[in-house]
FIMI-538308 format. One line per field, with one value per residue (C-alpha): x, y, z. Coordinates in steps of 0.2 Angstrom, whole numbers, plus 5000, padded with zeros to 4 digits. Each point is the difference from the previous one (the first is absolute). Layout:
N
px	[X,...] .
py	[Y,...] .
pz	[Z,...] .
***
This chain:
882
px	[5672,5008,4985,4997,5014,5004,4992,4983,5001,5005,4986,4987,5005,4999,4983,4994,5006,4992,4983,4999,5008,4998,4984,4992,5003,4997,4985,4993,4983,5008,5012,4985,4990,5013,5016,4995,4991,5016,5011,4988,4999,5019,5002,4986,5007,5018,4993,4989,5013,5013,4988,4996,5018,5004,4986,5001,5019,5012,4993,5003,5018,4996,5011,5002,5015,5017,5006,5008,4983,4995,5011,4992,5014,5006,5018,5003,5018,4995,4984,4998,4985,4992,4994,4983,4995,5007,4991,4984,5001,5004,4986,4988,5006,4997,4982,4997,5007,4989,4984,5003,4995,4982,4991,4987,4990,4993,5002,5018,5002,4993,5010,5016,4996,4998,5016,5012,4994,5001,4996,4985,5010,5006,4983,4994,5014,4995,4982,5006,5010,4985,4986,4999,4992,5002,4989,5001,5019,5003,5015,5015,4995,4983,5008,5012,4986,4989,5013,5003,5010,4988,5007,4991,5009,5016,4996,4998,4982,4995,4984,4992,4982,4993,4991,5010,4991,5002,5019,5001,4990,5000,5016,5007,5007,4993,5004,4990,5006,4990,4984,4983,4985,5006,4991,5002,4992,4985,4997,5003,4991,4984,5000,5002,4987,4987,5003,4998,4985,4991,5005,4995,4984,4996,5003,4990,4984,5004,4996,5018,5006,5018,5011,5017,5012,5013,5013,4996,5004,5015,5008,4994,5005,5018,5006,4989,5008,5017,4995,4994,5017,5009,4990,4992,5010,5006,4994,4993,4981,4994,4982,4990,4997,5010,5018,4999,5010,5003,5010,4993,5015,5009,5011,5000,4983,5002,4992,4991,4991,4995,4993,4990,4993,4995,4991,4990,4996,4995,4987,4993,5000,4991,4981,4989,4985,4990,4997,4990,4987,4997,4999,4988,4988,5000,5001,4991,4988,4997,5000,5009,5015,5007,5017,5008,4994,5007,5017,5002,4996,5013,5014,4997,4999,5016,5009,4994,5012,5015,4994,5000,5017,5007,4995,5008,5015,5013,4995,4996,5014,5014,5001,5013,4988,4986,5008,4986,5006,4991,5012,5015,4994,4999,5017,5008,4991,5006,5018,4999,4994,5013,5015,5009,4993,5008,4991,5005,5008,4985,4987,4991,5000,4986,4993,5002,4990,4987,4997,4999,4987,4991,4998,4994,4987,4994,4998,4992,4987,4990,4995,4991,4997,4991,4999,4998,4994,4995,5018,4999,4991,5000,4988,5001,4988,4986,5003,4999,4984,4990,4983,5006,4998,5010,5015,5000,5000,5015,5009,4997,5015,4990,4984,5004,5014,5011,5006,5011,4998,5014,5003,5013,5000,5012,4986,4992,5016,5004,4984,4992,5014,5015,5015,5004,5018,5002,4992,5011,4996,4995,4987,4993,5000,4990,4988,4997,4998,4986,4992,5000,4992,4987,4995,5002,4995,4990,4990,4994,4994,4991,4992,4995,4993,4990,5006,4992,4989,5015,4993,4987,5015,5015,5015,5012,4993,5003,4982,4987,4984,4982,4991,4994,5017,4999,5012,4996,4990,5008,4988,4986,5008,5009,4991,5001,5003,5011,5009,4999,4991,4981,4998,4981,5003,5015,4990,4987,5012,5014,5015,5016,5009,5017,5008,5008,5018,4996,4993,5015,5012,4993,5003,5018,5001,4996,5012,5014,4999,5001,5013,5011,5001,5002,5013,5011,4998,5005,5014,5007,4993,5016,5010,4988,5000,5018,5002,4987,5008,5017,4992,4992,5014,5015,5011,5010,4994,5005,4995,5009,5012,4986,4992,5016,5004,4983,5001,5018,4997,4982,4987,4985,4983,4993,4986,4988,5000,4991,4988,4996,4995,4990,4990,4996,4995,4989,4991,4997,4994,4987,4995,4998,4989,4989,4999,4992,4983,5009,5000,5014,4988,5014,4998,5015,5001,5001,5015,5008,4997,5008,5015,5001,5000,5014,5010,4998,5005,5014,5013,4997,4997,5015,5011,4994,5002,5017,5007,4991,4994,4982,4987,4983,4986,4986,4987,4988,5003,4995,4985,4994,5002,4991,4987,4995,5001,4992,4991,4989,5012,5010,5010,5004,5006,5012,5006,5004,5009,5010,5005,5005,5008,5008,5007,5009,5006,5007,5009,5008,5004,5008,5010,5006,5006,5008,5010,5005,5006,5009,5009,5005,5005,4988,4997,4984,4993,5001,4992,4985,4998,5001,4987,4988,5001,4998,4985,4991,5004,4996,4983,4995,5005,4991,4984,5002,5002,4984,4990,5005,4996,4983,4996,5008,4996,4981,4993,5016,4999,4982,5003,4982,5002,5018,5004,5007,5018,5001,5013,4992,4991,5008,5001,5009,4987,4986,5007,5002,4982,4993,5011,4992,4983,5005,5008,4993,4981,4996,5013,5009,4986,4988,5013,5012,4989,4984,4990,5009,5005,5019,5002,5011,5014,5004,5009,5013,5007,5004,5006,5012,5006,5004,5006,5018,5002,5003,5013,5009,5000,5007,5013,5005,5000,5009,5012,5011,4985,5003,4985,4988,5004,4995,4982,4992,4982,4996,5006,4990,4984,5003,5004,4982,4996,5002,4985,4987,5009,5013,4994,5006,5009,5010,5006,5004,5010,5009,5005,5006,5011,5006,5005,5009,5011,5002,5002,5006,5010,5006,5007,5007,5006,5002,5012,4988,4986,5009,5005,4984,4984,4995,5004,4990,4985,5002,5001,4985,4990,5005,4997,4982,4997,5005,4991,4984,5001,5004,4986,4988,5005,5003,4985,4988,4997,4993,4989,5011,5000,5008,4992,4984,5004,4999,5017,4994,4989,5009,4996,5005,4984,4993,4982,4992,5014,4989,4984,4992,4998,4985,4983,4988,5012,4997,5015,5002,5010,5000,4989,4987,5004,4986] .
py	[5499,5005,5011,5004,5009,5000,5017,4992,4987,5012,5012,4986,4992,5016,5005,4982,4998,5017,4996,4981,4999,5017,5007,4982,4997,5017,5006,4984,5007,5014,4987,4989,5014,5010,4991,4992,5015,5011,4988,5001,5019,5002,4988,5008,5018,4995,4990,5014,5013,4990,4997,5019,5006,4988,5005,5019,5003,4986,4993,5017,5000,5013,4995,5009,5012,4994,4999,4988,4993,4995,4984,4983,4993,5003,5005,5017,4996,4987,5008,4998,5005,4985,4999,5006,4982,4993,5013,4997,4981,5003,5011,4988,4986,5011,5004,4982,4995,5013,4995,4982,5003,5007,4984,5006,5010,4991,5016,5001,4981,5003,5016,4990,4987,5013,5010,4987,4985,4988,4982,4991,4990,5016,5007,4984,5001,5018,4995,4987,5013,5011,4987,5005,5016,5017,4999,4982,4997,4985,5001,4989,4987,4998,4997,4987,4991,4998,5001,4983,4995,4997,4993,4994,4990,5006,5019,5012,5005,5018,5010,5001,5003,5011,5011,5014,5001,4981,5002,5014,4991,4981,4991,4987,4989,4984,4988,4984,4992,5011,4991,5008,4990,4997,4997,5019,5004,4989,5006,5019,4999,4992,5011,5016,4993,4997,5016,5011,4990,5002,5019,5005,4990,5007,5018,4998,5002,5015,5018,5005,4985,4996,4989,4994,4995,4987,5013,4999,4982,5002,5012,4991,4982,5005,5002,4985,4989,5006,4996,4982,4998,5005,4989,4985,4984,4993,4982,4990,4996,4984,5001,4984,4987,5009,5002,5018,5010,5018,5011,5012,5011,4998,5015,5019,5007,5004,5011,4985,4996,5018,5001,4984,5006,5017,4990,4991,5017,5007,4986,5005,5019,4996,5003,4984,5008,4984,5002,5016,4989,4990,5016,5009,4985,4998,5018,5010,4988,4991,4983,4984,4993,4983,5000,4987,5009,5016,4992,4992,5017,5008,4987,4997,5018,5003,4985,5001,5013,4988,4991,5015,5005,4984,5001,5017,4998,4998,5017,5011,4993,4992,5014,5014,5013,4996,5009,5004,5017,4999,4986,5011,5009,4984,4995,5016,4998,4982,5006,5014,4989,4987,5012,5001,5015,5010,5013,5017,5013,5009,4990,4984,4983,4996,4988,5012,5013,4987,4996,5018,5005,4983,5004,5018,4994,4986,5012,5014,4990,4997,5018,5000,4981,5000,5017,5013,4992,5016,5004,4990,5014,5018,5011,5017,5008,4989,5006,5018,4999,4987,5003,5002,4985,5008,5004,4983,4992,5011,4997,4982,4989,4984,5005,5015,5009,5001,5018,5003,4983,4989,4985,4997,4982,4989,4988,5016,5004,4982,4990,5000,5007,4991,5008,5017,4998,4986,5009,5010,5019,5000,4987,5010,5016,4991,4993,5017,5008,4987,5003,5019,4999,4987,5006,5019,5002,4986,4995,5017,5004,4984,5001,5018,4999,4985,4988,4982,5008,5001,5011,4987,4990,5002,5008,4986,4983,4982,4995,4998,5010,5000,5014,5007,5002,4986,4985,4987,4986,4986,4987,5007,4995,4983,4983,4992,4982,5002,5016,5009,5015,5001,5011,5003,5007,5010,5009,5004,5006,5012,5001,4999,5017,5004,5015,5011,4996,4981,5002,5009,4988,4987,5012,5002,4981,4999,5014,4993,4983,5007,5014,4986,4991,5016,5007,4985,4998,5018,5002,4982,4991,5000,4995,4986,4993,5000,4991,4988,4997,4997,4988,4989,5000,5000,4985,5000,4985,5008,5018,5013,4997,4997,4987,4991,5000,4993,4986,4996,4999,4994,4988,5008,4997,4986,5006,4986,5008,5015,4989,4989,5016,5006,4984,4997,5018,5001,4983,5007,5016,4992,4989,5016,5008,4985,4992,5006,5003,5012,5013,5010,5002,5000,4985,4990,5010,5016,4994,4994,5018,5008,4988,5004,5019,4998,4989,5011,5016,4993,5001,5018,5007,4991,5007,5018,4997,4992,5014,5016,4996,5004,4987,5002,4990,4990,5005,5011,4990,4984,5008,5007,4983,4989,5014,5000,4981,4994,5015,5000,4988,5009,4985,4994,5018,5000,4982,5004,5015,4991,4985,5012,5015,4991,4985,5012,5011,4985,4995,5016,5001,4982,5005,5016,4991,4986,5014,5007,4982,5000,5016,4994,4983,4990,4982,5000,4984,5009,5015,4990,4990,5016,5009,4985,4997,5019,5001,4986,5006,5018,4995,4989,5013,5014,4990,4994,5018,5006,4985,5004,5019,4996,4989,5010,5018,5004,5010,5001,5011,5006,5018,5003,4987,5002,5009,5018,5001,4982,4998,4985,5009,4990,5015,4990,4985,5013,5006,4981,4997,5014,4996,4982,5009,5011,4987,4984,5003,5014,4998,5012,4999,5008,5013,5006,4999,5009,4989,5007,5017,5001,4996,5015,4992,4989,5016,4998,4985,5011,5014,4989,4993,5017,5009,4995,5005,5019,4996,4988,5013,5014,4988,4997,5018,5006,4986,5011,5004,4985,5004,4996,4982,5000,5005,4982,5000,4983,5005,5017,4990,4986,5011,5001,4982,4995,5010,4999,4987,5014,5017,5017,5001,4984,5008,5017,4992,4988,5013,5012,4987,4994,5017,5004,4984,4997,5017,5011,4988,4991,5016,5007,4985,4987,4989,4999,4996,4986,4993,5001,5003,4982,4995,5014,4994,4982,5005,5012,4986,4987,5011,5004,4982,4993,5013,4997,4981,5003,5012,4988,4985,5010,5011,5001,4981,5002,5015,5012,5015,5017,5013,5008,5018,5010,4993,4982,5001,4992,5014,5018,5007,5006,4993,5010,4995,4985,5010,5002,5018,4996,5007,4988,4986,4992,4992,4996,5013,5013,5015,5000,5014,5010] .
pz	[5472,4988,4996,5018,5009,5018,5002,4994,5013,5014,4996,4997,5017,5010,4994,5001,5018,5005,4993,5002,5017,5009,4993,4999,5019,5006,4989,4993,4996,4990,4991,4996,4992,4991,4996,4984,4994,5005,4989,4985,5001,5001,4986,4989,5004,4994,4985,4993,5003,4991,4985,5001,5000,4986,4988,5004,5001,4998,4984,4993,5006,5013,5015,5017,5002,5001,5018,5013,5006,4982,5001,5001,5011,5018,4995,4991,4997,4987,4994,4982,4989,4992,4983,4996,4996,5016,5011,4991,5003,5018,5003,4991,5011,5016,4994,4997,5017,5008,4991,5005,5018,4997,5005,5012,4987,4985,4990,5004,4995,4983,4998,5005,4987,4986,5004,5006,4990,5015,4997,5006,5012,5008,5001,5009,5012,5004,5003,5012,5010,5001,5004,5018,4996,5008,5016,5005,5002,5011,5011,4998,5013,4992,4983,5007,5008,4984,4986,4992,4985,4985,4984,4985,4987,5008,4997,5014,5002,4995,5003,4983,5006,4986,5013,5007,5017,5003,4996,5013,5014,4999,5005,4988,5014,5007,5013,4997,5016,5010,5007,4996,5005,5018,5017,5003,4984,5003,5018,4997,4983,5006,5016,4989,4987,5014,5009,4985,4994,5016,5002,4983,5000,5018,4994,4984,5009,5010,4996,4996,4990,5003,4989,5008,4986,5000,5003,5018,5001,4989,5013,5015,4996,4997,5018,5005,4987,5006,5018,4995,4991,5015,5013,4992,5000,4983,5004,4985,5003,4991,4993,5006,4987,4987,4994,5002,5014,5003,5012,5012,4996,4983,5003,4999,4995,4982,4986,4991,5016,5002,4983,5002,5017,4991,4987,5013,5008,4983,4998,5017,4995,4984,4999,4999,4991,5000,5019,4996,4991,5016,5011,4988,4999,5018,5007,4986,4991,5016,4991,5004,4990,5001,5010,4988,4985,5007,5004,4983,4992,5010,4998,4981,4995,5009,4992,4982,4996,5003,4985,4989,5007,4995,4982,4998,5012,4985,4993,5016,5012,4990,4987,5005,4991,5012,5015,5012,5007,5016,5006,4999,5015,5010,4993,5007,5017,5002,4996,5012,5014,4997,5000,5017,5009,5014,5009,4993,5013,5008,4990,5000,4991,4989,5013,5014,4990,4996,5018,5006,4986,5003,5019,4996,4987,5012,5014,4991,4991,5016,4998,4982,5002,5017,5009,4987,4983,4993,4998,4984,4991,5006,4989,5007,4987,5007,5018,4994,4989,5010,4991,4982,4989,4986,5012,5007,4983,4996,5016,5006,4997,5001,4991,4990,4990,5016,4998,5015,5007,5007,5011,5015,4998,4990,4994,4992,4991,4994,5003,4982,4989,5007,5008,4992,5006,4987,4986,4988,4999,4982,5004,5014,4990,4986,5012,5008,4983,4996,5017,4998,4982,5006,5017,4997,4982,4993,5016,5005,4982,4999,5017,5001,4982,5006,4987,5001,5014,5011,5013,5005,5007,5011,4991,5007,5002,4995,5002,4987,5000,4993,4991,5017,5007,5012,5001,4987,5008,4991,5008,4989,4984,5005,4999,5017,4994,4985,5006,4983,4992,5000,4984,5003,5018,4994,4987,5013,5013,4993,4989,5009,5005,5006,5009,4987,5006,4999,4982,4994,5008,4988,4986,5005,5002,4981,4996,5010,4991,4983,5005,5007,4984,4989,5012,5000,4981,4997,5013,5002,4985,4990,5015,5005,4982,4998,5016,4996,4983,5008,5013,4986,4988,5012,4994,5016,5010,5017,4998,5011,5014,5013,4989,4997,5018,5005,4987,5004,5019,5002,4993,4992,5007,4989,4989,5006,5017,4993,4989,5015,5010,4985,4997,5018,5004,4984,5005,5017,4993,4989,5015,5011,4987,4994,5017,5017,4991,4989,5014,4991,4985,4987,4987,4994,4984,5009,5010,4984,4993,5015,4999,4981,5004,5013,4989,4985,5009,5011,4987,4993,5017,5007,4986,5004,5019,4998,4989,5006,5018,4995,5002,4992,5009,4994,5014,4990,4984,5008,5009,4983,4991,5012,5003,4982,4997,5017,5008,5016,5009,5014,5006,4982,4996,5016,4997,4981,5005,5013,4988,4986,5010,5015,4990,4988,5015,5009,4984,4998,5018,4999,4985,5008,5016,4989,4991,5017,5005,4983,5004,5017,4994,5011,4994,4989,5008,5017,4993,4993,5017,5010,4989,4999,5019,5004,4989,5008,5017,4997,4992,5015,5013,4990,5000,5018,5006,4989,5007,5018,4999,4992,5015,5014,4995,5002,4985,4991,4984,5006,5003,5006,5014,5005,5017,4999,4997,4993,4986,4992,4986,4985,4988,4986,5002,4999,4983,4994,5005,4990,4986,5000,4999,4986,4989,5006,5005,4989,4987,4988,4987,5012,5007,4985,4985,4995,5012,5015,5007,4995,4981,4998,5011,4985,4992,5013,4990,4986,5011,5008,4984,4993,5016,4999,4982,5003,5014,4988,4986,5012,5005,4982,4995,5016,5004,5011,5012,5011,5011,4987,5001,5018,4995,5002,4994,5007,5017,4999,4995,5012,5015,5006,4997,5018,5004,5007,5012,5002,5005,4997,5017,4995,4984,5008,5014,4989,4988,5013,5009,4983,4993,5017,5000,4981,4995,5014,5010,4985,4993,5016,5010,4987,5010,5014,4988,4992,5017,5010,4989,4996,5018,5007,4989,5006,5018,4999,4992,5013,5015,4994,4996,5016,5011,4990,5003,5018,5003,4992,5011,5016,5000,4985,4999,5018,4995,5009,4989,5003,5012,4994,4993,4984,4993,5002,4984,4985,4988,4996,5008,4984,5001,4986,4987,4995,4998,4983,4993,4989,5006,5008,5003,5017,5008,5019,5009,4986,4998,4985,4988,4991] .
***
């Protein structure tokens, strides 16, 4: 009033009550998904038609025919034609009013700014109104629970994050009075960390590797936390000999506790790569390694990254332009889990759905995990052509090209490649394109043309071979006392050969490394540079709204905490390398070189990861560097790789988790303590589990001596062992130069560097073709890189399930997909994990295996798939060809 009349209020109220009361209560899912889009679409339609009518008709004095309905009032008796200038002003005002509501779409926001000349303050207010996003709309109770009044210098806080996705997903509210690092956090966090560490290390040695992510704990701890809040007493407990005290029940289980517990769980779910060194030395090289040296290696390699993270925290966490896209999924899930949820009519709550799927997965896994292991890989082509080497190479899902092969086991689907349910469809599509080009174009041409003497060896193998087609006898070229390369015996014996797939996997590794750099530079270079420039030149001390809230409500982690961790772990790392009779083989200068590489690449790789969600890795680069600088030392090569690659990965993981805490407004000191404690606990449990399995499972990782149907084949460790031979014992100089067999693989560096250029040029030439930007060369080149640990059957099963859920279900039943997919994935993972552990302790640890029959064999029944096709090569179990 006076601009708004009574009819405006009546109409506005009628529509608002209908949608925001009746539709909201009766069809909440429809309301959450469509209401804001409906509003934007109606606004846009009116706005564009108003502009269209003005420029095409009214600006040329072409008005509609004179009649009763032409009046702009509700009373014909006093109807009077307005002057042209007044009509024009009114219509312009109506257009401006219409455009002012287009807040959900950034395009409409810019258009509104151009057409209506809205002020910056109005735009900020619109952004604040739209910050909840389209798909994650908390209900009114949830908002009342978490909303607090935040004022800075007396001005009402607004969401001024420069990243659109952050504005739409991350709430700008905080309640600093909520407890975070509570008794519940410690208990549930450490239990989650220990369980996930044990389960992931336990399954790491099995035929079908299974990784259980932190999402399982994230979902499971919520009802347990609420149960503890409802049952535990609130009595204060005094810590003996200190002034510290804590309450068993500080109040309702809250979001900040949940975030910290998930941080603990993510530490347990993370891979502790240094443990593999101990296993490889003991189970493959059959040598001893001092337990204290191994413990120091494992702990220090995990903790060094915290030092690098502290040095770059200001740029990669506090900056609003380093937004870490992967965390927005977690933010959305946390918000969804903490909304009040009622069971939909005829449906299930998320927890009920989780329990049903978990129980089904738990019960079913007894079949492929114990009674019928052959279900993991069904290769019908081999069953039809039992005597054909070629047919079995084409049809085997474990040792060949896997045509027609599939598995009826969730650990086959998700074991090596992760859950396809949590992988976007465009990623699945790019990976499958890469697999098709690699397996069904490049490899057949190379193998059947006998490139690199390929027919002497299996088509698909992670082993190394000599010139006669036999497994490379590593003991013939290693000195027993010094555990390094005996060059004289190497020259007498044989050069090192690889299966054709393993050889080209290294070529793709080279290409992937350079393609990642060129792809990011071409497609995201300008964006990254602009964001980095704003990060380093931003004069605003507090950054965006989230940084201001964190600095206002909480004390930052003192920088000396990071420095202390860095200095202590670096000193212990030098002691681990130089002490214990130098068992780790890496000299102090090699350790400093590894740390220098990690320090140098943490910032640029962190900027790429924080802005594009792509994370290049140092694996091959570190192996290449130390392989040239310090050849013939397998333990030195593995140790160098661990200290460079793992410490950088840990730094980026720490920074990513810190940004998650930044978004969820968790006190920084609590985040640091939880991450540090979780890392130490996880490393200890991982190593303890590995040591226990080594001492309790007879012949673990030795496929020649394991009983039939045994799952303890260690496929990933077998690959790591052979990698240590390639890069550590023999070295890149004798493999990928004129002194070796595979110098042509170096061309893949150039191929990878240039491969993204044509796609980039096409995207520039045809910007209207949106699908071109979904062609992701690093994903295509990197798709096969999980081979040879992952087999063809894993890719085929993973791709089929991923396409079904993330393309078909997503398009046809989007509401079901949004509500259930991630929970389905977590439940399937958890069911398989718990049944696998149960079977081991209840039966397999007592040497009680499944009944003797055809299906007990842990293979796809393609015995000839591993046979060579070159004439005269003798391999046990294979016919000798003429």
